[in-house]
MINU-943401 format. One line per field, with one value per residue (C-alpha): x, y, z; residue in one letter; residue number from 1. Coordinates in Angstrom, 3 decimals. Example, Ala and Ser with C-alpha at 12.3 -4.5 7.8 and 13.67 -1.06 7.14 Angstrom:
2
east <- [12.300_13.670]
north <- [-4.500_-1.060]
up <- [7.800_7.140]
residuo <- [A_S]
num <- [1_2]
***
This chain:
422
east <- [-38.424_-37.034_-34.549_-31.351_-32.114_-33.036_-29.934_-27.835_-28.649_-29.308_-29.856_-29.505_-28.598_-30.057_-28.697_-28.938_-26.258_-26.543_-24.011_-25.909_-29.460_-30.259_-29.722_-26.755_-27.318_-24.771_-23.606_-25.046_-24.400_-21.767_-19.548_-16.900_-17.252_-19.672_-19.692_-22.326_-22.346_-21.767_-19.602_-16.641_-15.088_-13.929_-12.164_-9.707_-6.199_-5.920_-8.936_-12.289_-12.656_-13.778_-14.250_-17.081_-18.364_-18.629_-20.781_-22.783_-23.390_-23.918_-21.168_-18.547_-14.913_-12.520_-10.548_-7.487_-9.874_-11.575_-8.114_-6.680_-10.040_-9.369_-5.909_-6.741_-9.229_-7.398_-3.793_-2.356_-1.545_-4.156_-3.886_-1.878_-4.918_-6.577_-3.583_-3.187_-6.880_-7.469_-10.419_-11.526_-15.288_-17.643_-21.220_-21.573_-18.140_-18.383_-21.340_-19.247_-16.377_-18.995_-19.675_-16.059_-15.701_-18.573_-17.192_-20.113_-19.914_-20.215_-19.600_-18.067_-19.721_-18.106_-18.421_-17.756_-19.288_-17.596_-15.412_-12.737_-9.933_-9.524_-7.256_-5.093_-7.844_-10.058_-7.423_-7.932_-11.186_-10.112_-6.752_-8.289_-11.239_-8.672_-7.069_-10.182_-11.184_-7.621_-7.686_-11.298_-11.436_-14.996_-17.161_-17.028_-19.611_-18.483_-21.221_-20.543_-23.143_-23.345_-26.889_-26.047_-23.598_-26.215_-28.774_-26.324_-24.039_-24.284_-23.336_-24.866_-26.041_-23.452_-20.674_-21.533_-21.675_-18.376_-16.647_-18.093_-16.450_-13.205_-13.265_-13.900_-10.467_-8.778_-10.181_-9.354_-5.708_-5.540_-5.450_-8.850_-9.698_-12.031_-13.188_-14.554_-15.378_-18.491_-18.318_-21.557_-22.863_-26.441_-27.444_-26.361_-27.259_-30.348_-33.361_-34.843_-34.072_-32.036_-34.769_-37.362_-35.411_-34.712_-38.419_-39.301_-36.780_-38.447_-41.932_-40.716_-38.618_-40.831_-39.847_-39.759_-37.120_-34.838_-35.390_-34.322_-31.339_-30.082_-31.617_-33.710_-36.172_-39.099_-36.541_-34.779_-35.548_-37.433_-34.222_-32.262_-34.972_-35.111_-31.458_-30.544_-32.583_-30.211_-27.115_-28.950_-29.914_-26.367_-26.223_-28.821_-27.607_-30.795_-30.236_-27.395_-29.109_-26.166_-23.942_-26.105_-29.116_-32.172_-30.518_-31.425_-29.218_-25.633_-24.445_-22.714_-19.631_-19.289_-15.933_-16.451_-15.566_-17.657_-19.437_-21.446_-22.687_-26.058_-27.015_-26.341_-28.047_-31.080_-30.427_-29.890_-33.014_-35.045_-33.583_-35.613_-38.890_-37.763_-36.512_-33.064_-29.963_-28.504_-25.215_-22.077_-19.741_-16.041_-15.654_-12.474_-11.241_-10.779_-7.464_-7.133_-6.616_-2.913_-3.792_-4.674_-6.924_-9.911_-11.439_-11.014_-9.274_-11.722_-11.414_-12.941_-10.056_-6.849_-4.788_-6.017_-5.611_-2.840_-4.592_-3.742_-3.124_-0.463_2.876_5.935_6.785_3.235_3.179_6.462_5.320_2.000_3.568_6.280_3.968_0.758_1.295_0.785_3.621_3.663_7.372_8.918_8.999_12.859_15.364_16.718_13.068_12.425_15.699_14.987_11.207_10.567_7.480_4.019_3.087_-0.622_-1.138_1.714_0.111_3.126_3.351_-0.391_-0.255_2.529_0.157_-1.978_0.496_3.768_3.309_6.403_5.378_8.920_10.115_6.845_7.680_11.252_10.118_7.580_10.454_12.880_10.386_8.986_12.576_13.639_16.257_14.145_13.364_10.047_11.561_13.132_9.822_8.009_10.737_9.985_6.261_7.074_9.268_6.330_3.475_5.019_5.732_2.256_0.663_3.005_2.252_-1.559_-0.897_1.209_-1.281_-4.141_-2.435_-2.838_-6.586_-8.479_-12.308_-13.019_-11.481_-13.589_-16.596_-15.922_-15.562_-18.924_-20.800_-23.194_-21.839_-21.502_-18.442_-16.693_-14.643_-13.348_-16.617_-19.066_-20.215_-23.048_-26.158_-27.178]
north <- [1.097_4.504_6.468_5.454_1.755_2.024_3.785_1.578_-1.624_-0.793_-3.635_-6.443_-9.849_-12.338_-15.950_-18.804_-19.412_-22.810_-21.927_-19.226_-20.295_-17.094_-15.648_-13.476_-9.942_-9.368_-6.396_-5.760_-8.325_-6.392_-5.841_-8.184_-7.545_-9.250_-7.664_-8.427_-9.727_-13.388_-13.107_-11.004_-12.040_-10.396_-11.526_-8.765_-9.601_-6.222_-7.001_-5.066_-1.819_0.417_3.596_1.682_0.231_3.817_4.732_1.640_1.943_5.746_6.464_9.084_8.796_9.731_12.699_14.707_17.525_15.199_13.629_17.047_18.144_14.921_15.867_19.431_18.335_15.598_17.064_13.797_12.346_10.223_6.420_4.679_2.715_6.069_7.618_4.633_4.434_1.095_2.944_4.724_5.321_7.020_8.220_11.183_11.270_15.071_14.846_13.098_15.704_18.434_16.908_16.702_20.487_21.212_19.053_16.768_12.866_10.189_6.353_3.712_0.381_-2.594_-6.312_-9.795_-13.057_-15.612_-18.083_-20.763_-18.169_-14.866_-14.254_-11.293_-9.639_-9.591_-7.396_-4.527_-3.117_-3.850_-2.060_0.915_1.031_1.023_3.962_5.842_5.121_6.297_9.346_10.518_9.104_7.645_4.657_1.490_-1.299_-4.548_-6.806_-10.676_-12.052_-15.698_-15.749_-14.973_-18.001_-20.320_-19.258_-19.272_-22.291_-25.841_-24.936_-25.769_-22.753_-23.713_-23.807_-20.573_-19.056_-20.449_-19.116_-15.630_-15.784_-17.049_-14.381_-11.720_-12.760_-12.280_-8.889_-7.693_-9.030_-6.097_-3.663_-2.210_-0.228_-2.001_1.410_2.408_-0.711_-3.109_-6.339_-8.318_-11.489_-11.337_-14.738_-13.340_-9.559_-9.211_-7.961_-4.851_-1.566_-3.339_-5.632_-2.944_-1.028_-4.180_-5.130_-1.311_-1.756_-5.090_-3.345_-0.568_-2.666_-4.821_-8.205_-6.646_-4.278_-6.941_-9.187_-6.317_-5.524_-8.981_-11.295_-13.402_-15.824_-18.106_-20.689_-18.393_-19.184_-16.503_-16.005_-14.744_-12.411_-10.623_-10.763_-7.363_-5.721_-7.311_-5.708_-2.482_-2.049_-1.228_1.826_3.624_4.955_4.089_0.381_0.704_2.214_1.192_3.443_6.271_6.211_6.773_9.130_8.672_11.499_10.286_9.718_6.420_5.765_2.247_1.110_-1.916_-3.559_-2.248_-5.618_-4.841_-1.671_-3.246_-3.655_-0.077_1.160_-0.411_1.190_4.561_4.271_3.430_5.645_8.910_6.993_5.878_9.534_8.198_9.579_7.937_6.240_7.377_4.703_4.497_1.636_-0.512_-2.492_-6.216_-8.059_-10.458_-14.216_-15.418_-16.971_-13.471_-10.350_-12.101_-12.885_-11.970_-13.885_-16.493_-18.042_-21.214_-21.752_-22.247_-22.099_-18.629_-17.149_-16.485_-16.992_-15.161_-18.667_-19.653_-20.373_-18.526_-21.572_-21.806_-18.224_-18.333_-21.529_-19.859_-16.858_-18.701_-21.430_-19.539_-15.741_-14.893_-13.200_-10.352_-11.014_-12.440_-16.338_-16.193_-14.044_-12.858_-11.780_-10.212_-8.102_-7.033_-6.087_-5.659_-6.925_-5.833_-4.489_-4.157_-7.934_-9.027_-10.325_-9.925_-6.263_-5.697_-7.144_-4.620_-1.812_-3.042_-3.844_-1.940_1.451_3.055_4.990_5.729_2.031_1.041_3.323_2.168_-1.458_-0.402_1.128_-1.730_-4.355_-2.475_-1.908_-5.639_-4.803_-6.634_-10.296_-11.933_-14.195_-10.980_-9.301_-12.300_-12.384_-8.725_-9.603_-12.537_-10.257_-7.578_-10.056_-12.599_-10.158_-8.699_-12.337_-13.338_-10.123_-10.939_-14.503_-13.468_-10.827_-13.466_-15.877_-13.285_-12.667_-14.587_-15.591_-13.133_-10.291_-11.170_-11.298_-7.632_-6.366_-8.272_-6.647_-3.827_-0.807_2.963_4.492_7.913_9.548_13.158_14.244_11.746_10.481_7.844_9.717_9.029]
up <- [-1.216_-0.428_-2.807_-0.848_-1.084_-4.735_-5.679_-3.700_-5.455_-9.130_-11.947_-9.602_-10.895_-8.389_-8.333_-5.919_-3.389_-1.665_0.964_2.655_2.096_0.420_-2.936_-4.235_-4.912_-7.508_-9.353_-12.835_-15.449_-17.162_-14.093_-12.789_-9.159_-6.563_-3.103_-0.593_3.119_1.891_-1.195_-2.378_-5.526_-8.931_-12.116_-12.078_-10.970_-9.178_-7.241_-6.472_-8.349_-5.355_-7.497_-8.910_-5.700_-4.325_-7.318_-6.980_-3.207_-3.222_-0.599_-0.659_-1.312_1.521_0.131_1.176_2.751_5.096_6.085_6.535_8.739_10.954_11.680_12.315_14.906_16.494_16.283_15.285_11.841_10.342_10.668_7.962_6.670_6.070_4.316_2.100_1.201_2.854_4.567_1.275_1.598_4.004_4.971_6.950_8.420_8.229_10.635_13.244_12.742_13.493_16.793_17.613_16.837_19.155_22.025_21.683_22.238_19.630_20.049_17.838_16.929_15.178_15.400_13.836_13.246_15.424_14.111_15.175_14.997_13.667_10.650_9.982_7.820_10.832_12.744_10.295_11.503_15.212_14.650_13.018_15.471_18.537_16.819_16.493_20.243_21.425_19.382_19.885_23.318_22.856_23.933_21.798_21.482_19.712_18.519_18.293_16.215_17.509_16.647_12.994_12.810_14.265_11.537_8.661_9.543_10.475_14.091_17.485_19.701_22.499_20.105_18.557_22.142_22.940_19.882_20.772_24.133_22.612_20.007_22.540_24.288_20.734_20.439_23.919_23.180_20.740_23.551_23.897_27.138_29.427_30.717_27.389_25.692_26.028_24.046_23.731_22.181_20.792_22.549_25.940_25.741_23.657_25.747_27.445_25.415_22.815_22.162_21.996_19.403_17.470_17.197_16.340_13.417_12.341_12.353_10.032_7.505_5.172_3.660_0.112_1.414_2.954_-0.028_-2.364_-0.320_0.919_-1.732_0.616_-0.935_0.029_1.255_3.642_7.253_9.161_11.416_8.441_7.409_10.836_11.430_9.739_12.683_15.120_13.261_12.803_16.658_18.108_15.751_18.041_21.432_23.382_22.709_25.487_28.604_30.888_28.861_27.512_29.627_27.457_25.179_21.491_20.095_20.422_17.023_15.788_13.778_12.253_10.888_8.722_5.539_2.626_2.371_5.516_4.014_2.885_6.661_7.381_4.234_5.590_9.000_7.686_5.766_8.791_11.228_10.518_10.889_14.316_15.232_15.637_14.092_11.028_11.732_9.960_8.415_7.308_4.736_4.242_1.232_1.865_2.510_-0.352_-0.118_-0.285_-3.760_-5.296_-5.089_-6.851_-3.480_0.140_2.907_4.375_7.903_6.327_4.162_5.981_2.682_2.044_5.456_8.044_11.429_14.615_16.098_13.424_14.565_13.158_10.983_9.664_8.863_6.937_5.157_3.988_2.785_0.783_-0.656_-1.220_-1.521_-5.159_-6.730_-9.344_-10.066_-12.995_-13.869_-13.520_-11.759_-15.154_-16.093_-12.726_-12.769_-16.428_-16.098_-12.213_-10.238_-10.351_-6.970_-7.955_-7.974_-5.775_-2.403_-0.326_-1.381_-0.781_2.665_3.615_2.735_5.466_8.113_7.537_9.023_7.765_4.827_3.525_3.820_2.063_-0.819_-0.970_-1.207_-4.067_-6.039_-5.457_-6.377_-9.331_-10.634_-10.139_-7.583_-4.871_-5.663_-4.832_-1.970_-0.488_-0.410_0.965_3.693_4.614_4.843_7.228_9.309_9.602_10.335_12.616_15.535_15.337_15.461_18.321_20.456_20.226_21.272_24.234_25.252_24.786_27.239_30.057_29.478_32.032_31.955_34.614_32.408_29.369_31.537_32.714_28.972_28.492_31.369_30.785_32.796_32.804_30.876_31.152_28.387_27.715_26.413_27.764_31.088_31.670_32.582_36.170]
residuo <- [M_T_E_E_L_V_K_A_V_P_N_L_K_V_S_E_D_P_D_N_G_A_M_N_V_D_A_P_E_D_A_N_D_V_V_N_P_W_T_V_Q_T_T_N_D_K_G_I_D_Y_D_K_L_I_E_K_F_G_S_Q_K_I_D_P_A_L_L_E_R_M_E_K_L_T_G_V_P_V_H_H_L_L_R_R_G_V_F_F_S_H_R_D_M_G_V_I_L_N_Q_V_E_K_G_K_P_F_Y_L_Y_T_G_R_G_P_S_N_T_L_H_I_G_H_L_I_P_F_M_F_T_K_W_L_Q_D_T_F_D_V_P_L_V_I_Q_L_T_D_D_E_K_F_L_W_K_D_L_K_K_D_D_A_K_R_L_A_F_E_N_A_R_D_I_I_A_M_G_F_D_V_N_K_T_F_I_F_S_D_F_Q_H_I_G_G_A_F_Y_E_N_M_V_T_V_M_K_H_V_T_F_N_Q_V_K_G_I_F_G_F_N_D_S_S_N_I_G_K_I_M_F_P_A_V_Q_A_T_P_A_F_S_S_S_F_P_S_I_F_G_G_K_K_D_V_P_C_L_I_P_C_A_I_D_Q_D_P_Y_F_R_M_T_R_D_V_A_P_T_L_K_F_R_K_P_A_L_L_H_S_T_F_I_P_A_L_Q_G_A_Q_T_K_M_S_A_S_D_E_N_T_S_I_Y_V_S_D_T_P_K_Q_I_K_N_K_I_N_K_Y_A_Y_S_G_G_G_D_T_I_E_E_H_R_A_N_G_G_N_C_D_V_D_I_S_Y_Q_Y_L_T_F_F_L_E_D_D_A_R_L_E_Q_I_R_Q_D_Y_S_S_G_K_L_L_T_G_E_L_K_Q_I_L_V_E_T_V_T_P_L_V_M_A_I_Q_E_K_R_K_T_I_T_D_D_M_V_K_E_F_M_R_P_R_P_M_T_T_K_N_F_T_T_P_T]
num <- [1_2_3_4_5_6_7_8_9_10_11_12_13_14_15_16_17_18_19_20_21_22_23_24_25_26_27_28_29_30_31_32_33_34_35_36_37_38_39_40_41_42_43_44_45_46_47_48_49_50_51_52_53_54_55_56_57_58_59_60_61_62_63_64_65_66_67_68_69_70_71_72_73_74_75_76_77_78_79_80_81_82_83_84_85_86_87_88_89_90_91_92_93_94_95_96_97_98_99_100_101_102_103_104_105_106_107_108_109_110_111_112_113_114_115_116_117_118_119_120_121_122_123_124_125_126_127_128_129_130_131_132_133_134_135_136_137_138_139_140_141_142_143_144_145_146_147_148_149_150_151_152_153_154_155_156_157_158_159_160_161_162_163_164_165_166_167_168_169_170_171_172_173_174_175_176_177_178_179_180_181_182_183_184_185_186_187_188_189_190_191_192_193_194_195_196_197_198_199_200_201_202_203_204_205_206_207_208_209_210_211_212_213_214_215_216_217_218_219_220_221_222_223_224_225_226_227_228_229_230_231_232_233_234_235_236_237_238_239_240_241_242_243_244_245_246_247_248_249_250_251_252_253_254_255_256_257_258_259_260_261_262_263_264_265_266_267_268_269_270_271_272_273_274_275_276_277_278_279_280_281_282_283_284_285_286_287_288_289_290_291_292_293_294_295_296_297_298_299_300_301_302_303_304_305_306_307_308_309_310_311_312_313_314_315_316_317_318_319_320_321_322_323_324_325_326_327_328_329_330_331_332_333_334_335_336_337_338_339_340_341_342_343_344_345_346_347_348_349_350_351_352_353_354_355_356_357_358_359_360_361_362_363_364_365_366_367_368_369_370_371_372_373_374_375_376_377_378_379_380_381_382_383_384_385_386_387_388_389_390_391_392_393_394_395_396_397_398_399_400_401_402_403_404_405_406_407_408_409_410_411_412_413_414_415_416_417_418_419_420_421_422]
***
């Protein structure tokens, strides 16, 4: 195993996980945090220690100098998710900015595993990816891993494919440009150049490597063992000849939650062997469950999540009933001591969804001083999240099957610095 992989997963603690059929690759035994593609949890009320995670994974912290460089190159303020450290870590973002300085193209790649419905945590990478696409004017590919869901979950193939199609509709409702965006499901798309690259990745990554990175064991089905190659392949431009022709040298930028980083550590490790460029990454934190920051929001538990299909009444009820409070037990105690924004879920959610920096800071001051009560803070969150969810629902109603199919059709693209080769 190469140095990057060894450094990325030091002092592994490996334990059985019956839910995913593999084994958990946990943090060192003296750590409180577990972060991998299947499990995100901590014993700390404030959530994951992301500084320690940067050190463990070997990535780089996004610093003010990088943000300043982005603003200088784009001429626009950086996204609030960057300003507030929601996207906090990167690999080779400087390489991407070098491309921009030279007027050369790059492309974006993100994705998701289909589920019955998206929750608001799923919106974060897509909100940010749309900003990147609009700001840099670049092509975007979105992978829907219906094959992954079939391999890991008790789900029929037809159901996995149906969920992928419906999730594509949800994603399109966020406003992506059909002229610059290709959405694909693995079951329907894999073949040709994509499959050739995928098999080439498989040939150059050993079972020992994926076992070390992902914790697979002798009971893991062989589909799971090969799946990391499926998620790696969109990071190489030659996988999409309809967009890039046979070009191998268009670099890829992947915005994703940091639990997906193991897939792309493997991808970056194998890329030079294949004479491909290493993908760059921007890592986000996790939006916590309503009950507290010890674990992330989960689509499979409706009590931890606010879904994009929820009604205004459901959103209000979930926030009022389940959102963990950092306030005092009584009004008198809260007025005297103030609330703790570090653990209060309503405030934490506002850092993701309330774009106005000045207003967010005023809310922080008022809640910390005790001037703003927990119920009032929850109402602000209700008023912030509900219009966002309702707008997606209304837009979704206008998206026909033919529109979804057009997004999922392989085709040429043209942006400011890129035109599909002919």
